[in-house]
C-alpha positions as CSV (number, residue, x, y, z in Angstrom):
1,X,-8.2,13.8,15.5
2,X,-8.7,15.7,12.2
3,X,-9.2,19.4,11.9
4,X,-11.1,19.7,8.6
5,X,-13.4,16.7,7.9
6,X,-14.0,17.4,4.3
7,X,-13.1,15.4,1.0
8,X,-9.9,13.8,2.4
9,X,-10.9,13.1,5.8
10,X,-14.3,11.5,4.8
11,X,-12.5,9.6,2.2
12,X,-9.8,8.2,4.7
13,X,-12.5,7.4,7.5
14,X,-14.9,5.6,5.0
15,X,-12.0,3.8,3.4
16,X,-10.8,2.5,6.9
17,X,-14.4,1.4,7.7
18,X,-14.8,-0.3,4.3
19,X,-11.4,-2.1,4.9
20,X,-12.3,-3.2,8.3
21,X,-15.5,-5.0,6.9
22,X,-13.6,-6.6,4.3
23,X,-15.3,-4.6,1.6
24,X,-12.2,-3.1,0.0
25,X,-8.3,-3.3,0.1
26,X,-6.0,-0.8,1.3
27,X,-4.6,0.1,-2.0
28,X,-2.0,3.0,-1.9
29,X,-1.1,2.3,1.7
30,X,2.5,1.5,2.4
31,X,1.7,0.4,5.9
32,X,-0.9,-1.9,5.1
33,X,0.4,-3.3,1.6
34,X,4.2,-3.1,1.4
35,X,6.7,-5.6,2.3
36,X,10.1,-5.0,4.1
37,X,13.2,-6.9,3.1
38,X,15.2,-7.9,6.1
39,X,18.9,-9.2,5.8
40,X,20.3,-10.5,2.7
41,X,18.4,-11.2,-0.5
42,X,19.1,-14.8,0.1
43,X,17.4,-14.8,3.4
44,X,14.0,-14.5,2.0
45,X,12.6,-12.5,4.7
46,X,10.1,-10.1,3.5
47,X,7.2,-9.6,5.9
48,X,4.6,-6.9,5.3
49,X,5.3,-3.8,7.1
50,X,2.2,-4.3,9.4
51,X,3.2,-7.6,10.3
52,X,6.8,-6.4,11.2
53,X,6.4,-3.1,13.0
54,X,4.2,-2.8,15.9
55,X,1.9,-0.3,14.2
56,X,-1.6,0.1,15.4
57,X,-4.3,-2.1,13.8
58,X,-7.0,-0.7,11.7
59,X,-9.6,-2.2,13.9
60,X,-8.3,-0.1,16.9
61,X,-8.7,3.3,15.0
62,X,-11.2,5.8,16.4
63,X,-11.9,9.1,14.7
64,X,-13.1,12.4,15.7
65,X,-12.5,16.1,14.6
66,X,-13.5,19.5,13.9
67,X,-15.2,21.3,11.0
68,X,-17.1,24.5,9.9
69,X,-19.9,23.1,7.9
70,X,-21.8,21.0,10.6
71,X,-23.5,17.7,9.9
72,X,-22.2,14.2,10.3
73,X,-19.7,12.5,8.2
74,X,-22.3,10.7,6.0
75,X,-23.5,14.2,4.9
76,X,-19.9,15.5,4.6
77,X,-18.9,12.3,2.4
78,X,-22.1,13.0,0.2
79,X,-21.2,16.6,-0.3
80,X,-17.4,15.9,-1.3
81,X,-18.7,13.3,-3.9
82,X,-15.6,11.5,-3.7
83,X,-17.2,7.9,-3.0
84,X,-20.1,6.6,-4.9
85,X,-23.6,6.3,-3.2
86,X,-23.5,2.5,-3.0
87,X,-20.3,2.5,-1.2
88,X,-21.4,5.1,1.3
89,X,-24.8,3.4,1.8
90,X,-22.9,0.1,3.0
91,X,-21.2,2.3,5.8
92,X,-23.9,5.0,6.3
93,X,-24.5,4.3,10.1
94,X,-20.8,4.3,10.9
95,X,-20.5,7.6,9.1
96,X,-23.5,9.0,10.6
97,X,-22.3,8.1,14.1
98,X,-19.4,10.8,13.9
99,X,-20.2,14.5,14.0
100,X,-17.3,17.1,14.0
101,X,-17.0,19.4,16.6
102,X,-17.2,23.1,16.0
103,X,-14.0,24.3,14.6
104,X,-11.6,27.2,15.4
105,X,-11.8,29.2,12.1
106,X,-11.0,32.8,11.0
107,X,-12.1,33.8,7.4
108,X,-9.1,36.0,7.2
109,X,-6.8,33.0,6.7
110,X,-9.1,31.3,4.4
111,X,-11.1,33.8,2.4
112,X,-13.1,31.8,-0.1
113,X,-14.9,29.8,3.0
114,X,-17.7,30.8,5.4
115,X,-18.1,28.9,8.5
116,X,-21.5,27.6,9.6
117,X,-20.5,26.2,12.8
118,X,-17.3,27.5,14.6
119,X,-15.9,28.4,18.0
120,X,-15.9,31.7,19.6
121,X,-13.8,32.9,22.3
122,X,-12.3,36.2,23.7
123,X,-8.8,35.7,22.1
124,X,-6.7,33.0,20.2
125,X,-5.5,31.6,23.7
126,X,-9.1,30.8,24.6
127,X,-9.8,29.2,21.3
128,X,-6.5,27.1,21.6
129,X,-7.6,26.0,25.2
130,X,-11.0,25.1,23.9
131,X,-9.2,22.8,21.4
132,X,-7.2,21.2,24.3
133,X,-10.4,20.6,26.1
134,X,-11.7,18.9,23.2
135,X,-8.6,16.8,23.1
136,X,-8.9,16.1,26.9
137,X,-12.4,14.7,26.2
138,X,-11.3,12.5,23.5
139,X,-8.3,11.3,25.9
140,X,-10.9,9.7,28.0
141,X,-12.3,7.5,25.3
142,X,-8.8,6.6,23.8
143,X,-5.4,5.3,24.8
144,X,-3.2,7.4,22.3
145,X,-3.9,10.0,20.0
146,X,-2.5,11.6,16.8
147,X,-3.8,14.9,15.0
148,X,-3.7,15.3,11.3
149,X,-4.6,18.5,9.6
150,X,-7.0,17.9,6.6
151,X,-8.3,21.4,6.6
152,X,-7.9,24.0,3.8
153,X,-4.7,26.0,2.7
154,X,-4.5,29.2,4.6
155,X,-3.2,32.5,3.2
156,X,0.8,32.6,2.7
157,X,2.6,33.5,6.0
158,X,6.2,34.1,6.6
159,X,7.9,33.6,10.1
160,X,7.3,36.7,12.2
161,X,8.8,37.6,15.7
162,X,5.9,35.8,17.4
163,X,7.1,32.5,15.9
164,X,10.7,32.6,17.2
165,X,10.3,31.3,20.9
166,X,7.8,29.4,22.5
167,X,7.4,32.3,25.2
168,X,6.8,34.7,22.4
169,X,4.1,32.5,20.6
170,X,2.3,32.0,23.9
171,X,2.3,35.5,24.7
172,X,1.0,36.2,21.0
173,X,-1.9,33.6,21.8
174,X,-3.1,36.1,24.4
175,X,-2.5,39.1,22.5
176,X,-4.4,37.8,19.3
177,X,-1.4,38.2,17.1
178,X,-2.4,38.0,13.6
179,X,0.7,36.1,12.6
180,X,-1.0,33.0,14.5
181,X,-3.2,31.1,12.3
182,X,-5.9,28.7,13.1
183,X,-3.6,25.8,12.1
184,X,-1.1,26.8,14.6
185,X,-3.8,27.0,17.3
186,X,-4.5,23.1,16.6
187,X,-0.7,22.3,16.4
188,X,0.0,24.3,19.6
189,X,-2.9,22.4,21.4
190,X,-1.9,18.9,20.0
191,X,1.9,19.4,21.0
192,X,1.0,20.9,24.4
193,X,-0.8,17.7,25.1
194,X,2.0,15.5,23.9
195,X,0.1,14.5,20.8
196,X,1.9,14.2,17.4
197,X,0.8,16.7,14.7
198,X,0.8,16.0,10.9
199,X,0.2,18.9,8.4
200,X,-1.5,17.7,5.2
201,X,-1.7,21.4,3.9
202,X,1.3,23.7,2.8
203,X,0.5,26.2,5.9
204,X,3.6,27.3,7.9
205,X,1.8,25.9,10.9
206,X,4.7,23.9,12.8
207,X,7.5,25.2,10.5
208,X,8.4,27.8,13.3
209,X,11.0,27.6,16.0
210,X,8.3,28.1,18.8
211,X,6.5,25.1,17.9
212,X,9.8,23.0,17.2
213,X,10.7,23.9,20.6
214,X,7.3,22.7,22.0
215,X,7.5,19.4,20.0
216,X,10.8,18.5,21.5
217,X,9.9,19.6,24.9
218,X,6.7,17.4,24.9
219,X,8.3,14.5,23.0
220,X,5.5,15.0,20.4
221,X,6.6,14.3,16.9
222,X,6.0,16.7,13.9
223,X,6.9,16.0,10.2
224,X,6.5,17.6,6.8
225,X,3.7,19.5,5.3
226,X,1.3,19.1,2.3
227,X,0.3,15.7,1.3
228,X,2.3,14.5,-2.0
229,X,-0.5,13.3,-4.0
230,X,-0.7,13.8,-7.8
231,X,1.4,16.0,-9.7
232,X,4.3,16.6,-7.3
233,X,4.5,12.7,-6.7
234,X,5.1,12.3,-10.3
235,X,7.5,15.2,-10.4
236,X,9.7,13.5,-7.6
237,X,9.7,10.4,-9.8
238,X,10.7,11.9,-13.1
239,X,13.1,14.7,-11.9
240,X,15.7,12.0,-10.2
241,X,15.4,10.0,-13.4
242,X,16.5,12.8,-15.5
243,X,19.3,13.8,-12.8
244,X,20.7,10.3,-12.5
245,X,20.9,10.0,-16.4
246,X,22.4,13.8,-16.5
247,X,19.7,15.0,-18.9
248,X,19.3,18.9,-18.6
249,X,15.9,20.4,-18.2
250,X,15.4,24.0,-19.4
251,X,11.7,24.3,-18.5
252,X,9.0,22.5,-16.5
253,X,5.4,23.7,-16.9
254,X,2.6,22.3,-14.6
255,X,-0.9,23.2,-14.5
256,X,-3.9,21.7,-12.5
257,X,-7.7,21.7,-13.2
258,X,-9.3,21.0,-9.9
259,X,-13.0,21.6,-8.9
260,X,-13.4,20.4,-5.3
261,X,-13.2,22.9,-2.0
262,X,-9.5,22.7,-2.2
263,X,-9.7,24.1,-5.6
264,X,-12.3,26.8,-4.5
265,X,-9.9,27.8,-1.7
266,X,-6.7,27.9,-4.0
267,X,-8.7,30.2,-6.2
268,X,-7.7,32.9,-3.9
269,X,-4.3,34.4,-4.8
270,X,-3.2,34.4,-1.2
271,X,-4.1,30.9,-0.5
272,X,-2.6,29.8,-4.0
273,X,0.9,31.3,-3.1
274,X,1.0,29.0,0.1
275,X,0.6,26.2,-2.3
276,X,2.6,27.4,-5.0
277,X,5.8,27.9,-2.7
278,X,5.3,24.3,-1.5
279,X,5.2,22.9,-5.2
280,X,8.1,24.9,-6.5
281,X,10.6,23.9,-4.1
282,X,10.6,20.3,-5.2
283,X,12.7,20.8,-8.5
284,X,15.3,23.1,-6.7
285,X,16.1,20.4,-4.1
286,X,16.1,17.5,-6.4
287,X,18.2,19.2,-9.2
288,X,20.6,20.9,-7.0
289,X,21.3,23.6,-9.8
290,X,24.2,25.3,-7.9
291,X,26.1,21.8,-8.2
292,X,25.0,21.1,-11.7
293,X,24.8,24.7,-13.5
294,X,25.1,23.2,-17.2
295,X,22.1,21.1,-16.6
296,X,19.8,22.9,-14.4
297,X,21.2,26.3,-14.0
298,X,18.6,28.1,-16.3
299,X,15.4,26.0,-15.7
300,X,12.1,27.8,-15.8
301,X,9.6,26.2,-13.5
302,X,6.1,27.5,-13.5
303,X,3.1,26.1,-11.6
304,X,-0.7,26.9,-12.0
305,X,-3.7,25.8,-10.4
306,X,-7.2,26.5,-11.9
307,X,-10.5,26.1,-10.4
308,X,-13.0,24.3,-12.7
309,X,-16.0,23.2,-10.7
310,X,-17.3,20.6,-13.3
311,X,-14.2,18.5,-12.5
312,X,-15.0,18.0,-8.8
313,X,-12.4,16.0,-6.8
314,X,-11.3,14.3,-10.2
315,X,-8.1,16.7,-10.7
316,X,-6.2,16.7,-14.0
317,X,-2.3,17.4,-13.6
318,X,-0.8,18.4,-17.0
319,X,3.1,18.9,-17.3
320,X,5.0,20.1,-20.1
321,X,8.8,19.1,-19.7
322,X,11.6,20.6,-21.9
323,X,14.7,18.5,-21.5
324,X,18.0,18.2,-23.5
325,X,20.5,15.5,-24.1
326,X,23.9,14.7,-25.7
327,X,25.5,17.7,-27.5
328,X,22.4,19.9,-26.2
329,X,19.7,18.5,-28.4
330,X,16.2,19.2,-27.2
331,X,13.5,16.8,-26.3
332,X,10.2,16.9,-24.7
333,X,8.1,14.8,-22.3
334,X,4.2,15.5,-21.6
335,X,2.3,13.9,-18.5
336,X,-1.4,14.1,-18.3
337,X,-2.3,12.6,-14.9
338,X,-6.2,12.3,-14.5
339,X,-6.3,11.5,-10.8
340,X,-8.6,11.6,-7.9
341,X,-7.2,13.8,-5.3
342,X,-8.8,12.5,-2.2
343,X,-8.3,8.9,-3.4
344,X,-4.6,9.4,-3.5
345,X,-4.6,11.4,-0.4
346,X,-6.3,9.0,1.9
347,X,-3.8,6.2,2.2
348,X,-1.2,8.7,2.8
349,X,-3.0,10.2,5.8
350,X,-3.7,6.7,7.1
351,X,0.0,5.7,6.9
352,X,1.1,9.0,8.7
353,X,-1.3,8.4,11.4
354,X,-0.1,5.0,12.1
355,X,3.8,5.9,11.7
356,X,3.6,9.1,13.7
357,X,1.9,7.0,16.5
358,X,4.8,4.4,16.2
359,X,7.5,7.3,16.5
360,X,5.8,8.6,19.6
361,X,6.2,5.1,21.2
362,X,9.9,4.9,19.9
363,X,12.5,6.5,22.5
364,X,15.0,7.0,19.9
365,X,12.7,9.1,17.6
366,X,10.3,11.0,19.7
367,X,12.6,13.5,21.3
368,X,14.0,14.5,18.0
369,X,10.7,16.5,16.9
370,X,11.0,16.4,13.1
371,X,10.5,12.8,11.6
372,X,12.5,13.2,8.5
373,X,12.0,9.6,7.7
374,X,8.3,10.4,6.8
375,X,9.4,12.8,3.9
376,X,8.3,10.2,1.5
377,X,4.5,11.5,2.1
378,X,5.1,15.3,1.7
379,X,5.5,18.0,-1.0
380,X,7.6,20.0,1.5
381,X,9.5,17.8,3.8
382,X,10.9,19.1,7.1
383,X,14.7,18.7,7.9
384,X,16.9,19.7,10.8
385,X,18.3,23.5,10.6
386,X,21.3,23.6,8.0
387,X,20.2,20.2,6.3
388,X,18.5,20.5,3.0
389,X,15.2,18.2,2.6
390,X,15.3,15.0,0.6
391,X,12.7,15.2,-2.2
392,X,13.8,12.4,-4.3
393,X,11.0,9.7,-3.8
394,X,13.3,6.6,-4.0
395,X,15.8,8.1,-1.5
396,X,12.8,9.0,0.9
397,X,11.4,5.5,0.6
398,X,14.9,3.9,1.3
399,X,15.1,6.3,4.4
400,X,11.5,5.2,5.6
401,X,12.3,1.7,5.4
402,X,15.7,1.7,6.8
403,X,14.2,3.7,9.8
404,X,11.6,0.7,10.4
405,X,14.5,-1.6,10.4
406,X,16.4,0.6,12.8
407,X,13.2,0.7,15.2
408,X,13.1,-3.0,15.2
409,X,16.9,-3.7,15.6
410,X,17.3,-5.1,12.1
411,X,20.3,-4.3,9.8
412,X,20.1,-1.4,7.5
413,X,20.0,-2.2,3.8
414,X,22.9,-0.3,1.9
415,X,22.4,-2.3,-1.5
416,X,26.1,-2.7,-1.7
417,X,25.8,-6.4,-2.4
418,X,29.5,-7.2,-2.0
419,X,28.9,-9.8,0.7
420,X,27.4,-12.0,-2.2
421,X,30.7,-12.4,-3.9
422,X,33.2,-12.9,-1.2
423,X,34.8,-16.3,-0.1
């Protein structure tokens, strides 16, 4: 169930159907393409993850969702202009068969968009219960459900009193509290129905005590926020490399050119701040400047996103990195990543849907609420109170695979390797 059936959602759904028909391969999907080592290296046990863990098969996925623009998913995919016309034509009837439901939307939270088709209600509680009714209808047609937010970035929000307890939050729904955003309505509705919730945007959404409480109460998993797709993905590769080699960083300037609807929304300063905070936290957590002041104590980190309509979904992420090495001598690294935003996001969304469904069926995981093992997929991972989030892509990857081994009762891999050299 997808709130926001635009570029990412249509690319995901069209891609899954193309793969099911044998028209394409699931490139970029860990759940579909990756293997997992079991036991010692000499055991030669490396099945595909999809054959090892009991994740749902692609043939069993059914899609629905909400949007503010109307039309079916074929129309939405044509508007997004991510996939070429020939590819869309091959799966046109399937995409035409899915028409989003009217969304719960308030332009106060996403100022650059105007809804053509949205829900109306007497208050936020009414709107949230309308979403619950939509979920109940979908439950009659499916065995299990997962909700993944693929909607736009909302304006920057900080925690308020209404967010502190579930009782306060539910009272705030009735009182139309302005600190409750549309994405929170969807999250509350999903969790209330016992459905895992995934946040693909940097919105505050479930990062509040009230919805953490509801997640644990209903055994409905939650995870981090904001898909780690282009520039931040590269950042979480390079920064750990500098850190393990003890190379200092004095400055990291990142800019993006983006022309899709996401770029249009982020052209609003209030929405951009939400994204900026999500992107800026990465280096702080990887470099830990309080532990390594000589290397990272004075780093200057700047992030910019520029809306440029001719670029469409084909984003350009440009980084200038000023580093220094032995005796303090300066060096530079420049990265120009010409990427496709939704092409990178779609396989992450697929993996998260499948792994969150697995978490909801795993007794040792579902009651925990936050699924930190899925940090691999997010710019802004969630973690337990008092525990800093892990941003290093390779540690995240190890955590993900070890959690799958744990679920299946296999030995965890430590990479120590001493057992190969004993007698």
